[in-house]
C-alpha positions, 0 to 999 in steps of 0.5 A: 420922545414922551416920559412913561415915567419918572425913569423910561422915555418912549422915543417912536421914529417912524419910517415909510416901509421898503425904503432906505431909512428902514432897518433890515432886520440883519443891520439890527441885529448887529447893532443890539449885539454891539450894544448888548456887549457893552451893557451887559447889566441893566439898564434902570430898574429893568434888564436888557430881556425886560426892556426888549420884551417891553418894546416888542409889545408895545410894537405889536400893540401900536400895529394892533391899534392902527388895524383896529382903527383902520378896519373902523374906518373902513365899516364906518364909509360903508356904512356911510355910502349905504347910507346915501344910496338909501337917501338918494344923495349924490356925491357931495363936493369938498365944499359940503364936507362936515367936520363930522365927515373927517376920520378921526385920528388912530391915537397910537402914541396916546395908546402905546404911552398908556400901555407902557406906563402900566407895565412899567407901574405893574413891574414895580409894583410886583417888584415892591410886593416881592419884597414885601414877602420876603420882608414878612417872612424873614421878619415874622415867619408870616406867608403873604398871598397875592392875587394878581388881577388883569391889568384891563381894570385900569384901561 
């Protein structure tokens, strides 16, 4: 469980695919329908549809981070084998494994927390700017133009 911002927490449960603990899509939809009938309103500042979209985006992002990390590790291992073959070095034993030879972690959780916080922050800023634009228009008759930049500049 990780705090995304002052309002929302991210809770992850990792399960092995194709096990009894993994949730079948039909079971998930059934639970989703039960919860949808009980909680029709918004959950905090986000609607259920917005929260669902956020969860899907974070899941896809986690899969992408894992995939890119796996490709990186495969390339790194391939280069290491090519260098060892070029140097004529034989395979090293366990006692000769150096700290820098250990694979780096994917840091999936940190990446998901960062993206989730950015998305929630962006939505809050957009809502505030919309309220300011409405206020300016109603109070002074002025129109406010906002030019949105991508979130990648905050990375």
